[in-house]
C-alpha positions in Angstrom: 75.8 25.1 -11.2 74.5 24.3 -7.8 71.3 22.8 -9.2 73.6 20.8 -11.5 75.5 19.6 -8.4 72.3 18.4 -6.8 71.3 16.1 -9.6 74.8 15.0 -10.1 74.9 13.9 -6.5 71.6 12.1 -6.7 72.6 10.1 -9.8 76.1 9.4 -8.5 74.6 7.9 -5.4 72.3 5.7 -7.6 75.2 4.7 -9.8 74.1 6.5 -12.9 77.3 8.5 -13.7 76.6 8.7 -17.4 73.1 10.1 -16.9 74.5 12.6 -14.5 76.8 13.9 -17.2 74.1 13.9 -19.7 71.9 16.2 -17.6 69.2 13.5 -17.9 68.2 14.8 -21.4 65.1 16.5 -20.0 63.9 19.1 -22.5 66.1 17.8 -25.3 64.8 16.5 -28.6 64.8 12.9 -29.9 68.1 11.1 -30.4 70.3 12.4 -33.2 73.6 11.7 -34.8 75.1 15.0 -36.0 78.8 15.9 -36.3 80.3 17.5 -33.2 83.9 18.5 -32.3 86.4 15.7 -31.6 88.8 15.9 -28.7 88.9 18.9 -26.5 87.1 22.2 -27.2 89.2 24.8 -29.0 88.6 28.2 -30.6 89.6 26.9 -34.1 86.9 24.2 -33.8 84.0 26.7 -33.7 81.6 26.3 -36.6 81.3 29.4 -38.9 77.5 29.5 -38.3 78.1 29.3 -34.5 80.6 32.2 -34.4 79.0 35.1 -32.5 79.3 38.5 -34.2 78.9 40.0 -30.8 82.3 38.5 -29.8 84.2 41.1 -31.8 83.9 43.8 -29.2 84.8 41.7 -26.2 88.2 42.6 -24.6 90.7 39.9 -23.8 90.9 38.7 -20.2 93.5 40.6 -18.1 94.7 37.6 -16.1 96.0 34.1 -16.7 95.0 31.9 -13.7 92.5 32.2 -10.9 91.1 30.3 -7.9 87.3 30.3 -7.3 85.3 29.5 -4.2 81.9 27.9 -4.3 79.7 28.6 -1.2 76.1 28.7 0.0 75.2 32.3 0.0 77.4 35.3 0.8 78.1 34.1 4.3 77.4 30.4 4.0 79.5 27.3 4.1 82.2 26.7 1.4 81.5 23.4 -0.5 83.9 23.7 -3.5 87.0 25.2 -4.9 88.4 25.4 -8.4 91.7 26.2 -10.2 91.0 28.1 -13.4 93.3 28.8 -16.4 93.0 30.9 -19.5 94.6 28.7 -22.2 94.3 31.3 -25.0 92.2 34.2 -25.9 91.6 35.9 -29.3 88.8 37.4 -31.4 86.6 37.8 -28.4 86.8 34.1 -27.4 88.6 32.5 -24.5 89.6 28.9 -24.2 89.7 27.8 -20.6 90.4 24.9 -18.3 88.7 24.5 -14.9 89.5 21.9 -12.3 86.8 21.8 -9.6 86.7 19.8 -6.4 83.5 19.6 -4.3 82.4 18.3 -0.9 78.7 18.7 -1.2 77.1 15.8 0.7 79.8 13.7 -0.8 83.1 14.5 -2.5 83.7 14.4 -6.3 85.6 16.3 -9.0 84.6 18.0 -12.2 87.1 18.9 -14.9 86.1 21.1 -17.8 87.6 22.6 -20.9 85.4 25.3 -22.5 85.3 28.0 -25.2 83.2 31.0 -24.3 82.6 34.7 -24.9 83.4 37.1 -22.1 83.2 34.4 -19.5 79.5 34.7 -19.8 78.3 32.8 -22.9 79.4 29.2 -23.5 80.2 28.1 -27.0 81.7 24.6 -26.5 82.2 22.4 -23.3 83.8 19.1 -22.5 83.2 18.0 -18.9 84.5 14.9 -17.0 83.0 14.0 -13.6 84.4 11.4 -11.2 85.9 10.5 -7.9 82.6 10.4 -6.1 82.6 9.0 -2.6 78.9 8.4 -2.8 78.8 6.4 -6.0 80.4 3.4 -7.7 83.4 5.3 -9.0 84.5 5.7 -12.7 84.3 8.7 -14.9 81.5 10.2 -16.9 81.7 12.8 -19.6 79.5 15.4 -21.2 80.3 17.2 -24.5 78.2 20.2 -25.6 78.5 22.8 -28.3 76.5 25.5 -30.1 75.9 24.4 -33.6 74.3 27.6 -34.8 73.5 31.1 -33.5 70.5 33.0 -35.1 68.2 35.9 -34.3 70.8 38.1 -32.8 69.4 41.4 -31.4 71.1 44.2 -29.5 74.6 44.4 -28.1 76.4 43.9 -24.8 79.9 45.3 -25.4 81.2 47.9 -24.8 79.4 47.5 -21.5 76.8 50.2 -20.7 73.9 50.2 -18.2 70.8 49.1 -20.1 72.6 47.2 -22.9 70.8 44.0 -23.8 71.8 41.1 -26.1 69.4 38.3 -27.2 70.0 35.4 -29.5 68.8 31.8 -30.3 71.2 28.9 -30.2 70.9 25.4 -31.5 72.8 23.0 -29.2 74.2 19.5 -29.7 75.3 17.2 -26.8 76.6 13.7 -26.1 77.5 11.8 -23.0 79.0 8.5 -21.9 81.7 6.8 -19.7 85.4 7.1 -20.0 88.5 5.6 -18.4 90.8 7.7 -16.3 94.1 9.0 -17.6 96.6 11.3 -15.9 97.9 14.3 -17.8 98.9 18.0 -17.2 95.2 18.7 -16.4 94.9 16.0 -13.9 92.1 13.5 -14.5 91.1 13.8 -18.2 89.1 11.9 -20.7 91.0 9.1 -22.4 90.2 9.6 -26.1 91.2 6.0 -26.9 87.9 4.9 -25.3 84.6 5.2 -27.2 83.8 8.7 -26.0 84.2 12.0 -27.8 83.4 10.2 -31.1 82.3 13.5 -32.7 78.6 12.7 -33.0 75.8 14.1 -31.0 73.1 12.2 -29.1 70.6 15.0 -28.6 69.7 18.4 -30.0 67.7 21.4 -28.7 66.9 25.0 -29.3 67.2 27.6 -26.5 67.1 31.4 -26.3 69.6 33.5 -24.3 69.3 37.0 -23.1 72.1 39.0 -21.3 71.3 42.4 -19.8 73.4 45.0 -18.0 71.3 45.8 -14.9 73.7 47.6 -12.6 77.1 49.4 -12.4 79.2 49.3 -9.2 82.1 51.8 -9.3 84.1 50.3 -6.5 83.4 46.6 -5.8 85.0 44.4 -3.2 85.0 40.6 -3.3 83.5 38.4 -0.6 87.0 37.9 0.7 87.5 41.7 1.0 89.8 42.1 -2.0 89.3 45.4 -3.9 88.3 44.8 -7.6 87.1 48.2 -8.8 84.4 48.8 -11.4 82.0 45.9 -12.2 78.8 45.7 -14.2 76.1 43.3 -13.1 74.9 41.1 -16.0 71.7 39.2 -15.7 71.7 36.1 -18.0 68.5 34.2 -18.8 68.5 31.0 -20.7 65.2 29.4 -21.8 65.0 25.8 -23.1 61.9 23.6 -23.6 62.3 22.2 -20.0 63.6 25.1 -17.9 64.4 28.7 -17.5 67.7 29.5 -15.8 68.5 32.9 -14.5 71.8 34.0 -13.0 73.7 37.2 -12.3 77.4 37.8 -12.9 79.6 40.6 -11.6 81.8 41.4 -14.6 85.1 43.3 -13.8 86.2 45.9 -16.3 89.7 45.6 -14.8 90.1 41.8 -15.3 87.6 41.7 -18.3 85.9 38.6 -16.7 83.2 37.8 -14.2 84.5 37.8 -10.6 81.3 36.7 -8.9 78.4 34.5 -10.1 75.0 34.2 -8.3 73.2 31.0 -9.3 70.5 28.8 -7.9 68.5 30.3 -5.0 71.3 31.4 -2.7 74.5 30.1 -4.0 77.5 32.0 -5.2 80.9 31.4 -6.9 83.5 34.1 -6.5 87.1 34.7 -7.6 89.4 34.5 -4.6 92.8 35.0 -6.2 94.1 35.8 -9.7 97.3 36.5 -11.4 
């Protein structure tokens, strides 16, 4: 996410909010117009061909809300915080809302609604970005979903040291600008504007590998809170333009990642939960 924040900042400063949300389309295929979800991501909107058979063994999250801290390294400066909510969870999937606020060279917010497996593997995302003090203002959006999952190999759950899961995903995405509207989730996308039209702009194929590389029997958060058993999961995603590697500390008590190492030195960690 930190690398994402850096290009978001650069584009916000230049006034290209839409491009920031779109991820600049590097490594994506030519323009397409294929059906996507309409409105906000939801479990019932998952395509049959995108439903992951490996989701069936995933336990439901054992908490409802949480607060995350974003910081530079284990002992570095805090540059962001987020309020996180599990909207619903069933069949191995979780539908979540995440309201993020950053002060990273300039201040801005990112609101997301997502459907994902185990807090590790995204299936569907809708993201709004705005409030930038270094840009012209306004709101940009980015919608993304997995249209198909193929070539599934291995298993991840039940978690055991050495487990490895690999699969190929076909992704669809679209981006644009939206007006601001106030709702229960704060600043959200106004669906009356010409965004979230249900058609993709771009498509790409990527491969994902998730491996269980370590077990820690008694883990403590950066803030000193005892969490208990965690498994360290290494997630590698390869697309035509990049290879992204991150590590997540997955709690078997909360059934969710409690710490995420991303970028070179940056980390996101769960500070409170209930």
